[in-house]
C-alpha positions as CSV (number, residue, x, y, z in Angstrom):
1,X,5.2,21.2,19.8
2,X,3.6,21.0,16.5
3,X,1.8,24.4,15.7
4,X,-1.8,24.1,14.6
5,X,-0.8,25.8,11.4
6,X,1.9,23.2,10.5
7,X,-0.5,20.3,10.8
8,X,-0.1,18.3,7.3
9,X,-2.4,16.2,5.5
10,X,-1.5,12.5,5.7
11,X,0.2,11.5,2.6
12,X,-2.3,8.5,1.8
13,X,-5.1,11.1,1.5
14,X,-3.0,13.9,-0.4
15,X,-1.9,11.4,-3.3
16,X,-5.7,10.4,-3.8
17,X,-7.1,14.1,-3.6
18,X,-4.6,16.9,-4.2
19,X,-1.5,15.7,-5.7
20,X,-2.7,14.5,-9.0
21,X,-2.0,17.8,-10.8
22,X,1.0,18.0,-12.6
23,X,1.9,21.2,-10.7
24,X,2.0,19.1,-7.4
25,X,4.3,16.4,-9.1
26,X,7.2,17.2,-7.0
27,X,5.8,15.6,-3.6
28,X,5.4,12.4,-5.3
29,X,8.5,12.8,-7.2
30,X,10.4,13.3,-4.1
31,X,8.6,10.4,-2.4
32,X,9.4,8.1,-5.1
33,X,13.2,9.2,-5.4
34,X,13.9,8.5,-1.8
35,X,12.1,5.1,-1.4
36,X,13.0,3.7,-4.8
37,X,16.6,4.9,-4.5
38,X,17.0,6.7,-7.9
39,X,15.6,9.8,-9.4
40,X,11.9,9.5,-10.4
41,X,10.2,11.9,-13.1
42,X,6.2,11.2,-13.1
43,X,4.9,11.2,-16.2
44,X,1.1,10.9,-15.8
45,X,-1.3,9.7,-13.1
46,X,-2.8,6.7,-14.7
47,X,-6.5,6.2,-14.9
48,X,-7.6,2.7,-13.7
49,X,-10.3,1.1,-11.6
50,X,-8.0,1.3,-8.6
51,X,-7.8,5.1,-9.2
52,X,-11.7,5.9,-9.5
53,X,-12.8,8.5,-7.0
54,X,-16.1,7.7,-5.4
55,X,-17.3,8.9,-1.9
56,X,-17.0,5.5,-0.3
57,X,-13.5,4.9,-2.4
58,X,-11.4,5.0,1.2
59,X,-8.9,2.2,1.0
60,X,-8.1,1.9,-2.6
61,X,-4.8,2.4,-4.9
62,X,-3.1,4.8,-6.9
63,X,-1.3,3.9,-10.0
64,X,1.3,6.2,-11.5
65,X,3.4,6.3,-14.8
66,X,7.0,7.6,-14.4
67,X,10.6,7.8,-15.6
68,X,13.6,6.2,-13.6
69,X,16.8,7.7,-14.1
70,X,17.8,5.9,-17.0
71,X,14.7,7.1,-18.8
72,X,12.8,3.7,-18.7
73,X,9.0,3.6,-17.9
74,X,7.9,2.2,-14.8
75,X,4.5,1.8,-13.3
76,X,4.2,2.8,-9.3
77,X,1.6,1.6,-7.6
78,X,0.9,2.9,-4.1
79,X,-2.1,1.5,-1.9
80,X,-3.0,1.9,2.0
81,X,-5.6,-0.7,1.9
82,X,-5.9,-2.7,5.4
83,X,-7.4,-6.4,4.6
84,X,-6.8,-9.8,6.2
85,X,-5.2,-11.1,3.2
86,X,-2.7,-8.4,2.6
87,X,-0.1,-9.9,0.6
88,X,-2.4,-11.7,-1.8
89,X,-4.1,-7.9,-2.0
90,X,-0.6,-6.4,-3.3
91,X,-0.2,-9.4,-5.6
92,X,-3.6,-8.5,-7.2
93,X,-3.1,-5.1,-7.4
94,X,0.2,-5.3,-9.4
95,X,-1.2,-7.7,-12.0
96,X,-4.0,-5.2,-12.3
97,X,-1.4,-2.7,-12.6
98,X,0.5,-4.5,-15.5
99,X,-2.7,-6.1,-17.5
100,X,-4.7,-2.5,-17.1
101,X,-1.9,-0.6,-18.7
102,X,-0.6,-2.7,-21.6
103,X,-2.6,-2.5,-25.0
104,X,-4.3,-5.2,-26.8
105,X,-2.2,-6.4,-29.3
106,X,1.0,-5.2,-27.7
107,X,3.9,-7.7,-27.3
108,X,5.0,-9.0,-24.0
109,X,8.0,-6.5,-24.2
110,X,5.5,-3.4,-23.5
111,X,4.8,-4.9,-19.6
112,X,6.5,-2.3,-17.4
113,X,8.6,-2.6,-14.4
114,X,6.4,-2.4,-11.8
115,X,7.3,-0.8,-8.0
116,X,4.5,-1.7,-5.5
117,X,4.7,0.8,-2.4
118,X,2.4,-0.4,0.4
119,X,2.1,2.3,3.4
120,X,1.1,0.5,6.4
121,X,-0.8,2.1,9.2
122,X,-1.6,-1.3,10.7
123,X,0.1,-4.3,12.1
124,X,1.1,-6.7,9.3
125,X,3.1,-9.4,11.3
126,X,6.6,-9.8,12.8
127,X,9.6,-7.9,12.2
128,X,11.9,-5.1,13.6
129,X,12.2,-2.7,10.6
130,X,10.1,0.0,9.3
131,X,10.8,-0.7,5.5
132,X,11.0,-3.9,4.0
133,X,11.8,-4.7,0.3
134,X,11.2,-7.8,-2.0
135,X,12.1,-8.8,-5.6
136,X,11.9,-11.8,-7.5
137,X,15.0,-13.6,-7.8
138,X,16.0,-17.0,-9.1
139,X,18.6,-18.9,-7.3
140,X,20.5,-22.1,-8.3
141,X,19.4,-24.9,-5.6
142,X,23.0,-26.2,-5.8
143,X,25.2,-23.4,-6.9
144,X,23.4,-20.5,-5.3
145,X,23.9,-18.2,-8.1
146,X,21.6,-15.6,-9.5
147,X,20.0,-16.8,-13.0
148,X,20.6,-14.1,-15.6
149,X,18.2,-13.7,-18.5
150,X,19.4,-13.0,-22.0
151,X,17.2,-11.7,-24.8
152,X,17.4,-10.3,-27.9
153,X,16.7,-6.7,-28.3
154,X,17.3,-4.4,-31.3
155,X,20.1,-6.5,-32.8
156,X,21.8,-7.1,-29.6
157,X,22.1,-9.6,-27.0
158,X,20.7,-8.0,-23.4
159,X,21.4,-9.8,-20.0
160,X,18.8,-8.7,-17.3
161,X,18.5,-10.0,-13.9
162,X,14.9,-11.2,-13.4
163,X,14.4,-8.2,-10.7
164,X,15.1,-5.8,-13.2
165,X,11.7,-7.4,-15.2
166,X,9.5,-8.4,-12.1
167,X,7.6,-6.4,-9.4
168,X,9.6,-4.9,-6.6
169,X,7.3,-4.8,-3.3
170,X,8.0,-2.1,-0.6
171,X,6.2,-2.5,2.8
172,X,6.7,0.8,4.6
173,X,5.5,-0.1,8.3
174,X,4.9,3.3,9.5
175,X,4.4,2.3,13.1
176,X,7.6,0.8,13.2
177,X,9.6,3.8,13.0
178,X,10.7,5.6,15.9
179,X,14.0,6.9,14.8
180,X,15.2,10.7,14.9
181,X,14.9,12.0,11.4
182,X,18.5,12.3,9.8
183,X,18.4,11.0,6.4
184,X,16.1,11.6,3.5
185,X,14.2,8.2,4.0
186,X,14.0,8.8,7.8
187,X,12.4,12.5,7.2
188,X,9.6,11.0,5.2
189,X,9.2,8.5,7.4
190,X,8.6,11.0,10.4
191,X,6.1,12.6,7.8
192,X,4.5,9.5,7.0
193,X,4.1,8.4,10.7
194,X,3.4,11.8,12.9
195,X,2.5,14.4,10.0
196,X,5.5,16.5,11.1
197,X,8.1,18.1,8.4
198,X,10.9,20.2,9.8
199,X,11.4,24.0,8.5
200,X,14.1,23.0,6.5
201,X,13.6,19.5,5.1
202,X,16.5,18.0,3.2
203,X,14.4,15.1,1.6
204,X,13.1,15.8,-1.8
205,X,9.5,16.5,-2.3
206,X,9.1,17.8,1.7
207,X,9.9,21.3,0.8
208,X,6.9,21.1,-1.5
209,X,4.9,19.3,0.8
210,X,5.2,22.0,3.3
211,X,3.7,24.6,1.0
212,X,0.9,22.4,-0.4
213,X,0.0,20.1,2.1
214,X,-1.2,22.1,5.0
215,X,-4.5,21.0,6.9
216,X,-5.5,24.4,7.4
217,X,-5.3,25.2,4.0
218,X,-8.2,23.2,3.0
219,X,-11.8,24.4,2.7
220,X,-14.0,23.5,5.6
221,X,-15.6,20.8,3.5
222,X,-12.3,19.4,2.6
223,X,-11.1,19.2,6.1
224,X,-14.7,17.3,6.9
225,X,-14.0,14.8,4.1
226,X,-10.4,14.3,5.4
227,X,-11.3,13.8,9.1
228,X,-14.2,11.4,8.2
229,X,-11.5,9.1,6.0
230,X,-8.8,9.2,8.7
231,X,-11.6,8.1,11.0
232,X,-12.7,5.3,9.0
233,X,-8.9,4.2,8.4
234,X,-8.3,4.1,12.1
235,X,-11.6,2.3,12.9
236,X,-10.9,-0.3,10.0
237,X,-7.5,-0.9,11.2
238,X,-8.8,-1.4,14.9
239,X,-11.3,-3.6,14.1
240,X,-9.1,-5.7,11.6
241,X,-6.2,-5.5,14.1
242,X,-8.4,-7.0,17.1
243,X,-10.0,-9.2,15.0
244,X,-6.6,-11.0,13.7
245,X,-5.4,-11.6,17.2
246,X,-8.5,-12.8,18.8
247,X,-9.1,-15.2,15.9
248,X,-5.8,-16.5,16.1
249,X,-6.1,-16.9,20.0
250,X,-9.4,-18.5,19.7
251,X,-7.9,-20.7,17.1
252,X,-5.1,-22.0,19.3
253,X,-7.2,-22.4,22.1
254,X,-9.5,-24.7,20.7
255,X,-6.5,-26.5,19.3
256,X,-4.7,-27.0,22.1
257,X,-8.2,-28.3,23.4
258,X,-8.4,-31.0,20.9
259,X,-4.8,-31.8,21.0
260,X,-4.5,-32.7,17.4
261,X,-3.4,-30.6,14.4
262,X,-6.9,-31.1,12.6
263,X,-8.3,-29.6,16.2
264,X,-5.8,-26.4,15.5
265,X,-6.7,-26.2,12.1
266,X,-10.5,-26.1,12.9
267,X,-10.3,-24.0,15.7
268,X,-8.1,-21.5,13.9
269,X,-10.5,-21.5,10.9
270,X,-13.7,-21.0,12.9
271,X,-12.2,-18.4,15.0
272,X,-11.0,-16.3,11.9
273,X,-14.6,-17.1,10.4
274,X,-16.3,-15.6,13.4
275,X,-14.1,-12.5,13.8
276,X,-14.4,-12.0,10.1
277,X,-18.2,-11.7,10.6
278,X,-17.6,-9.6,13.3
279,X,-15.5,-7.3,11.1
280,X,-18.3,-7.2,8.4
281,X,-20.9,-6.3,11.1
282,X,-19.2,-3.1,12.0
283,X,-18.3,-2.2,8.4
284,X,-21.8,-2.4,7.7
285,X,-22.5,-0.2,10.6
286,X,-20.0,2.1,9.1
287,X,-21.9,2.3,5.6
288,X,-19.1,0.5,3.8
289,X,-20.5,-1.2,0.5
290,X,-20.6,-4.9,0.2
291,X,-18.1,-5.2,-2.3
292,X,-15.2,-3.6,0.1
293,X,-16.3,-5.5,2.8
294,X,-15.7,-8.5,0.8
295,X,-12.2,-7.3,0.0
296,X,-11.7,-6.6,3.6
297,X,-12.9,-9.7,5.3
298,X,-12.6,-12.7,2.7
299,X,-16.3,-13.3,3.0
300,X,-18.5,-13.9,0.0
301,X,-21.6,-11.5,-0.9
302,X,-24.0,-14.3,0.2
303,X,-22.2,-14.3,3.6
304,X,-22.4,-10.6,4.2
305,X,-25.9,-10.2,3.1
306,X,-26.8,-13.0,5.6
307,X,-25.4,-10.7,8.4
308,X,-27.7,-7.9,7.3
309,X,-30.9,-10.2,7.9
C-alpha cells in the first residue's frame, strides 16, 4: 500500500510547473533516455506559444531542446492534450515545434529532428500495447526497400534514412499498462499510470523524481492548483470519451436505419456534431476559454458562442 508521504505528482503537471529549472533536469533526462532509447541531455526548455503558463493553460505542450548521444540537437515535444482530433493535434504540434525554433533566414539544414511524445491518459483507439512508435519511411512499391537520402555536407557525401530527419512519434497509452515493473521502461510506466515509484528504482530519472515530486512537499496553494488540474483533466477525458462512443453509436444506428452508405455518413456526422456541442457546453460550464474548447471539439467560435445564448 502506498503511504501518503509517498504520493507523487503526476508527470504531465511536473514538466509544466516543477521541472523547468536546470537543477531538476535529471528527471526529464531520465524519462527521455528511457523512451527514446539513448542518452539524452537537456539544453533548455524552449519558450514558445505552447509553453505559456496561464491559469487556464491545462492541456498544452512542452518543448525541450536536447542533445542525443551523438551530440546532435533534437527538439522534444511532450503533450497531454485530450482532443477529438488527436492525431491532427500532434501533427500540428510538431509543425509548430519545427517552425518556432528555426530563425528567419536559416537554411533548411537547421531544421532539427523532432521527437513527439504523447502521454495519453484517455482512450485513443484500439490496440493492445501501451507504447506505439511511428516514423516516416519511404518504401519501394515494388522492391520494398527503404529509400536512403544522399546529401553533400561539409564536402562529404552523407547518407541518411528519412526517419533520421522526419519526426518520430511516441504514443504512450498509460491506461493500457498492466505489467509488473521489471525494466526501466516499465518502472516509468508504473509511475505514469499509478504515481508509484519503488524505493530503489533502476530507471534513470526516477530517483530524482522521488526527491522532487512528492505531493506533500508542495505548499497548500500548489496542492490546490494541482488537484484542480487533475480534476479538470479527468472531467475532460470522461466527457470526450463518452462523446466519442455515443457519437459513433448514434451514427451507426442512423446509418443502419437508412441502409445506405450516405445514411451512415450523415448519421455519424450528426451524432458527432451533437456530442461535440454537448462537450462544448460542459467545458463552458467549467469555465474553459473558447479557443481551447475549439481545439477540444473541432467546433467554430460561432458555433460555441451560439451555445452560450
